[in-house]
N, C-alpha and C positions, 0 to 999 in steps of 0.2 A: 391348493391354497394355504394349510397351515404352513408346510415344510416350506413354502415361498418366504412367510410370513420373516421365519426361524432367522430363514439365512438372510434375510436382509438388515435382521436387525444385528450380525455380526459387523454392518458395516460401521455403525455408529459408534462416535467418541464416546465415553464416560458421559460427560455434562450433556449431553441429548437424549443419552439413553436413561440417566436418573431424569433429564425433563421429560420426555415421555409417559414414565414409572411415574409421575407427582403428578402429571395432567388427567394420566388415566385413574387416580387412583380420586382425582379431585370429582371428574364425573362419573365415578361409580357413586360417593359419595352423594350428588346428586340426584344421582339417579333413585340412590334406595328412601335418602327423604323424598323426593315425590313419590314412590311408590309408597310410604308410609301414609302420606298424605293421602292417595287414590285408599289404603285399606280404610283408613277413617271415616271417609265420608260413605263406603260403599258398604262399612260397618253398620252403617246407618238403615240401612235399607233392604229389601227382601230379594234381594236378586240374588242370592246362592239359594232363597227356597227356590224361586221361580225358575233356577236351572237346574230345578231337583237334585239339592242338595240340604243336608238338614243340620249344619254349621259354617260359617266360613272359613275355618279352619280346612273341612273338606272339601270346599272351593280351591283354598287357595293349593292344596293337594295338586287336587285333579286337573285343574285348570288351567294353573299359574307353575305349573313340576317344579313346586317350591317344596322342600323337604320338610320333613312333620319339624326338625327344629327350625328351620326355617321360617317355615307359615307361625310358627307358636309366639316367635321372638317378635316377629313382624306385626300379629295382631296383639301384642298386649304391649306393645308401643305405638302402634298407631291408636288403640284404648286413650292411653295416656296422654297422649300428643292433641287429640282431642278436645283433652282438660286444660294442657299447658300448652299451647303451640309454640311456645319457646323451644321445645324439645328439635319441631323440624328446621329451624335456624341452625342451635347444635349439632346436628346429626349431618347438615349438608356442608358447616367449615370442617366439620370433623374433630371437633372440640367433643365428645360424646360418637360411643357406637352404641350401635343397638342393645349389647350385653349389658352395659352398664346401663342404659336408660329399663331396663327390661327387669335390673337385679333393683333400681330405685324406684321404679313405679307404684309397687304400692303402698308406701311411706310418704309419696309427697302429698302436699296440702298445700292451697290457696295460699299458709302462711310459709310456707317453710322451701315449696318448689323451686325458686329460684336460687337461692342460698344453698342446698343441696343440690341442685345441677351443676353448680358455678365448683365447689367443692371438690367433685368427679369430672370436672374439664381437663381430660390427657390422662387420666388414671386408669390403670389397670384393671384387671377385676377382683385381684386380691385387695387392692387398694379401695374400691368400689365397695366390697363387702364389709371395711373396716365401718365407712360412711355410712351403711345399715345397720351397724349393729348405734352406731351414735344414735342413731335416728329411733330406732325399735330395739335397746337392752334385751338384753335376754338371760333370766337368772343360770347362774354357775349347776351343773351340770351337779347329781349328785354322785359321790366317788361308790363306785361300786366293784365288787368283785366274785364273781359266780366263774364256777366249773364248763365246759365248753364239753358237750361228746366229744368226743376223738372223731377226727378228721376223715372222715371217705375219700378214699382214692381209688378213684376211679383206673380198672385198669388200662392199660398202655394199648394202642392198640397195633398191630402186626406191622413189624419196622416196614420201608416200604423201601424197595430198592431200586435205585437209576442207577444201571449199568452197574458200576463200583460203590457207588456211595448210600451209605443208609444213613437213613431222615428216622428220627424218633420223636415221638409226643415228648416232653417236659414238661410236667405242669408248674404252674405262677403262683404266686403269691400276692396279694390286693395288697399297694402301700398301707399305713396308718392314714385317717380319717382324722384331718385336723379342721378344725369351721370356725370362727370367730361369733364370739355371743355377746362379745358386749367391748366397750375400749379395752387395748391389753389385757383382753381377759378372751382364752380359746378354751373348748373343745378338744380334747387326743383320746384318739377310738383304737386298742390295737388289742394283739391277742399275744402272752406271756406263756412259759412253757412253767412247767412246774417245778425245775431250778431257780428259773429268775421269782416265782412267787415266793420262795422260802428266801432268800438273799431278801428282799424286800420285806418280808416280818422282819429276818435277823435286825436289817437298817431301822427298822422304827424301834425296835427294843432296845439296840443303841443309841439309837439317839433321842430317848425318851424325858431325858431329860432337856434339852432343850426343842423337840415338837409335842408337848404333850400329847398331843389332837391325833401325835400322829399320822396326821396330814398328807395324803398320798403326792399329793404336785409338790407341796413343800422339801420333801424326802427328794423326788425326782428333780427337784429344780439341785439341790446340793451334790446329790451325784453328776450329774452335771458338769457342775460347778468344780468337783474333783478333778471330773473326768478331760475335760478342757483344761486344766491346769499341770497333769500329768502328760497328757498328748501337744501340750506345747512345750514342756521340758523335753522331750522326745524329740522334736519335727526342729526343734530350734538350740540347738546344746546347751546349758547354763551356762555353761561357758566354755573360753578356747581351748585345748590342752597345751600349756606351758610346753612350747621349743616344739610345737608342731611343727611338720615339714613345709607345711603352704603358709606362706607369709600372710601377712594384713595390712602392711604399710605399705607407702607410697610403688603404685607399679603392679601391686599383686592385683588378680582378681577373683580372690577368693573374700567372698561377700563373712563380716563376724558375725557372730549369731547374735548379737546384743542391736547390731544393725538389723538383723533376718525378724527377731523380734519388733523392734520397732517399727518397722514399714507395715510388719504383720496387722498388726493394733491399730494402725493411721489409715490403713487402708481395708482395713475391717475385713481383709481375707478375701479379697475381690478384684476383680481385674479392676485398674483404675484408668485405662485408653478410654479416653472423653472423644466423641467422632466430631467432626466438622462443625454440625450441628449442635454443639451443645451434651451432645446422649453421654453418656457413660453405661459402657459394657456393664451388663450386668453377673456375668459368668465369674463362677464363686468356684469349679473344677477341676483341678489338675493348673494351679497359677502356678507363676511361676516369676521370679527375682530381671526385673529388667534393667538395666542403666539406660537413665536418661540419656544422658554423655555415653556412647558407645567406649568401651573398655579398648579398645582400637584406637580413640581418638583422645583418650587418656582420662577418659572419664571415670574418677575414682568412686570405690564403692562405701559412700556413703548414704547416711539418710537419705538426704536430702535429693540426692543422681538415683536410690532405688525407689520401683515402683512396683505393685507388683501385676503381672499381666495373663491372659489368657493365654492358652498356647499359640489358639489362632494371632492374636493381635502380636503378641513377639515375634512368633515369627513372621508378620507382618513388618511388623515395623524394623525386623533386618534386615526383610529383601528391599522394604523402600530407601535404608540407608549404604546399602551397596549397591544398589541401582545407580543411588549419588555419587555413589564413591569412583564407578564405572567412569561416569561422564565428569571428573575430576582427578587432581592429584591427592590420592589416599592419603589416610594417615599414619605414620611409618607406627605396629603396632607395639606394644612392649614385650619386649625381650625375647624370644623364639616361638612356635608355634602356632596354629592357626588362626588367623580374626576371626573373632565372633561378636555378635553385638549383642547380648543380652547372657547374664550368669544360667550356668545349668539350673534345674525346675531344683527345690529344694527334698 
């Protein structure tokens, strides 16, 4: 049966497939809202106790086959929805999801719940966390510096041999924890080495005239600002070398450094592709410079004609252009060489 379903979907057009996916997502949201409403009522009764469970959570795990996270989220949201029924409407419409409601629930009051829920409409988890800290700001953490014990390195397991392939375990390190505390205030927690500590202390000494308090946050901000200036200088050369062999005039494929810098700052280092529903791509890694009017069609390397694209969207728009070109007379490329739709990555 599952194989037959997958096979049947291959015959759908893009529009038909998207319509079905949206319909299924809508029904799923409606079902989730109904389940939450039923759990809200179930929570007021002793059904789980009569069934031999000590809690509604245990009942949901065993009788409804929900995971621990699913059971916890749905119960917390159900209890919030019992106090503020508008939550069910927002869940069913897709304006809010379970995670958003669960984060907001402890901070909702009869006075603020409508405004708080509305402000979270369509927002992701990190944005909702920002709303939470506006509702309940937390004080700044006290800067602390303490020596950690040397890390315990567990012995690597014996290599596993599969035919001629050797597989060994590789230790992994956890990323630093960043969490919002209040509007525009964040906690950053990380571990540094002895050399880094010495650099931090030296930076405090050298900046004592500018930052008498020796505040670690200000030192970090100054260090990152200097680092970004240096990285921008290296990434996009301050000036184009005089007499360079590659030109930057009309017909040239080369993107001048000043254009690269202006585009990067304007697009904030993020893919600027906007989907048919108005959503902008959020990718920031491996972005490339893209000609809105392709170079092969006469597009120039100007700030107004260049935008940032992630590799996938750059490739996608290039494929769309050439597919359309195959169905119509193609524009003659500038000079010689193979035509391409976008500039190479920076």
